[in-house]
C-alpha positions in Angstrom: 52.6 -4.0 6.9 50.5 -6.6 5.3 47.7 -6.1 7.8 47.8 -2.3 7.2 47.7 -2.9 3.4 44.8 -5.3 3.8 42.9 -2.9 6.0 43.4 -0.1 3.4 42.1 -2.3 0.6 39.0 -3.3 2.6 38.3 0.3 3.6 38.7 1.4 0.0 36.3 -1.2 -1.3 33.7 -0.3 1.4 34.0 3.4 0.5 33.8 2.6 -3.2 30.6 0.6 -2.7 28.8 2.7 -0.2 29.7 6.3 -1.2 27.7 6.3 -4.4 24.7 4.8 -2.5 24.9 7.5 0.1 25.2 10.2 -2.4 22.3 8.9 -4.4 20.1 8.6 -1.3 21.0 12.1 -0.3 20.1 13.4 -3.8 16.7 11.6 -3.6 16.1 12.8 -0.1 16.7 16.4 -0.8 14.8 16.3 -4.1 11.7 14.5 -3.0 11.3 14.8 0.8 8.4 17.0 1.8 6.7 18.1 5.0 3.2 16.9 5.5 1.0 19.5 4.1 -1.6 21.4 6.1 -5.2 20.8 5.1 -8.7 21.8 6.3 -11.2 19.2 7.6 -14.9 19.7 6.9 -17.6 19.3 4.3 -15.4 20.3 1.3 -12.8 17.6 2.0 -15.6 15.0 2.5 -17.3 16.2 -0.8 -14.0 15.6 -2.7 -13.7 12.1 -1.1 -17.3 11.4 -2.3 -16.5 12.6 -5.8 -13.6 10.2 -5.9 -15.8 7.3 -4.8 -18.5 8.2 -7.3 -15.9 8.3 -10.1 -14.6 4.9 -9.2 -18.2 3.5 -8.7 -18.0 2.7 -5.0 -21.3 0.8 -5.1 -19.8 -1.7 -7.5 -16.8 -2.2 -5.2 -19.1 -2.5 -2.2 -21.1 -5.2 -3.9 -18.0 -7.1 -4.9 -17.9 -10.1 -2.6 -14.8 -11.8 -3.8 -11.4 -10.4 -4.9 -8.4 -12.3 -6.1 -5.0 -10.9 -7.0 -1.3 -11.4 -7.1 1.1 -8.7 -5.7 4.5 -8.3 -7.4 4.4 -12.0 -8.4 5.2 -12.9 -4.8 2.0 -13.1 -2.8 -1.4 -14.4 -4.0 -4.7 -13.6 -2.3 -8.3 -15.0 -2.4 -10.3 -12.5 -0.4 -13.9 -13.2 0.4 -15.1 -9.7 1.3 -18.6 -10.9 2.2 -17.2 -13.1 5.1 -14.2 -11.0 5.7 -11.8 -13.9 5.2 -8.7 -14.2 3.0 -6.4 -17.0 2.0 -2.8 -15.7 1.6 -0.3 -17.8 -0.4 3.5 -17.3 -0.8 6.3 -19.8 -1.5 5.1 -23.0 0.2 3.0 -21.3 2.8 -0.7 -20.7 3.1 -2.5 -18.8 5.8 -6.3 -18.6 6.1 -7.1 -15.3 7.8 -10.3 -14.5 9.5 -10.4 -10.7 9.7 -13.2 -10.7 12.2 -11.9 -13.4 14.6 -8.2 -13.9 14.9 -8.7 -17.1 16.9 -9.8 -18.7 13.6 -6.6 -18.0 11.7 -4.7 -21.1 10.4 -1.3 -21.5 8.9 0.0 -24.3 6.7 3.4 -25.3 5.2 3.3 -27.6 2.2 -0.4 -28.2 3.0 0.2 -29.3 6.6 -1.2 -27.3 9.4 1.4 -25.7 11.7 0.8 -24.2 15.1 2.8 -22.8 18.0 5.5 -20.1 17.3 5.9 -21.1 13.7 2.2 -20.8 13.0 2.0 -17.6 14.9 4.9 -16.1 12.9 3.4 -17.1 9.7 0.0 -15.6 10.6 1.7 -12.3 11.6 3.5 -12.2 8.3 0.3 -12.9 6.4 -1.5 -10.1 8.2 1.3 -7.7 7.4 1.3 -8.9 3.7 -2.5 -8.5 3.5 -2.5 -5.0 5.1 0.1 -3.7 2.7 -0.8 -5.5 -0.5 -4.6 -5.0 -0.2 -3.9 -1.2 0.4 -2.2 -0.9 -2.9 -5.3 -2.5 -4.5 -8.2 -0.8 -2.7 -6.9 2.3 -0.9 -9.2 4.8 -2.6 -12.2 2.9 -1.3 -10.9 3.2 2.3 -11.2 7.1 2.7 -14.2 6.8 5.0 -13.0 3.8 7.0 -13.3 4.1 10.8 -10.4 6.3 12.1 -9.8 8.2 8.9 -9.4 11.9 8.8 -9.9 13.9 5.5 -8.5 17.3 4.8 -8.7 19.6 1.7 -5.3 20.6 0.5 -4.5 23.3 -2.1 -1.8 22.0 -4.4 1.0 24.0 -6.0 -1.0 24.2 -9.3 -4.0 25.6 -7.6 -6.1 22.5 -7.7 -7.4 20.6 -4.7 -6.0 17.4 -3.2 -7.4 15.1 -0.7 -5.3 14.3 2.3 -6.3 11.2 4.2 -4.9 10.2 7.5 -5.4 6.7 9.0 -5.3 7.3 12.8 -5.9 3.6 13.6 -6.0 0.2 12.1 -3.6 -1.6 9.7 0.0 -2.3 10.4 1.2 1.3 10.6 -1.5 3.6 12.0 -0.8 7.4 11.6 0.1 7.2 7.9 -1.1 9.9 5.6 -1.8 10.0 1.8 -2.4 13.0 -0.4 -4.6 12.0 -3.4 -4.3 13.9 -6.7 -7.4 13.5 -8.8 -8.3 14.4 -12.3 -11.3 16.6 -13.2 -13.7 13.7 -13.0 -12.4 12.7 -9.6 -10.5 9.6 -10.6 -7.2 9.2 -8.7 -4.1 9.8 -10.7 -1.5 9.5 -7.9 -0.9 10.0 -4.3 2.0 11.1 -2.1 2.9 9.1 1.0 3.9 10.1 4.5 4.4 6.8 6.3 6.4 5.4 9.2 8.1 2.8 7.1 9.5 5.1 4.4 12.7 7.1 5.1 11.6 9.7 2.5 8.3 11.5 3.2 6.1 12.7 0.4 7.1 10.1 -2.2 4.7 10.0 -5.1 3.1 6.9 -6.6 1.0 6.6 -9.7 -2.6 5.4 -9.6 -3.4 5.5 -13.3 -3.4 1.9 -14.6 -7.0 0.7 -13.9 -8.9 -2.4 -14.9 -12.6 -3.1 -14.4 -13.5 -6.5 -12.8 -16.5 -8.6 -13.7 -18.3 -7.0 -10.8 -17.7 -3.5 -12.1 -15.1 -2.5 -9.5 -12.2 -0.5 -10.8 -8.8 -1.7 -9.5 -5.2 -0.7 -10.3 -2.8 -3.0 -12.1 0.4 -1.1 -11.8 2.0 1.7 -9.6 5.2 3.7 -10.5 7.3 5.0 -7.6 10.5 6.8 -8.7 12.3 4.2 -10.7 10.4 1.3 -9.5 7.2 -0.4 -10.5 4.6 -2.3 -8.3 2.7 -4.8 -10.5 -0.6 -6.3 -9.5 -1.8 -9.2 -11.7 -4.4 -12.0 -11.9 -7.1 -9.6 -10.7 -10.6 -11.0 -10.4 -13.6 -9.5 -8.8 -17.1 -11.0 -8.6 -20.4 -10.4 -6.8 
């Protein structure tokens, strides 16, 4: 009898804790989940992408040789764009990435170099961090990267959006992002269709911009549903 009673109590607690989460996820899923929109490739899509780059002063970003930032107060980066190298810091770890030559990557714990499986794991983690966290910083400037496809999409309000699909590169190739721009071409938000998100078509703001010393415009905050993604300590120099 005691075993049965204990089982009922445990089952009741599990249901009590998990049912609200399941219901909440179901509500969010049916409210926000969307199919990937159909768009048209061609000059019009490319022109809208160029308009966005012009509005953000792509030349200033291209001539920015050094960018430093902190992502969500957890990961810190010192990215030398000119040499395509980046030092990634988190907790008591540091990884020096060479984005041209992976054989030159180096990992450290408490300032001491580590190799073997531990070093390899830290390097893989740093690459994953860099791919994700740098995207949230410079994604608009990547619309003509190798392997990207651009499509013009008609939005519900009749305006035009830019759908960008990354067919290769990064940690999760195949992801798509639908950019919504203001009249000047500056990004205000995008919707995401990615392999790591269970809900497709989630929207994130791209409206909190700062200008670096080099003239590059970079975001300081993104709002996604009820969550915020903060980017701090941003520096950009030529």
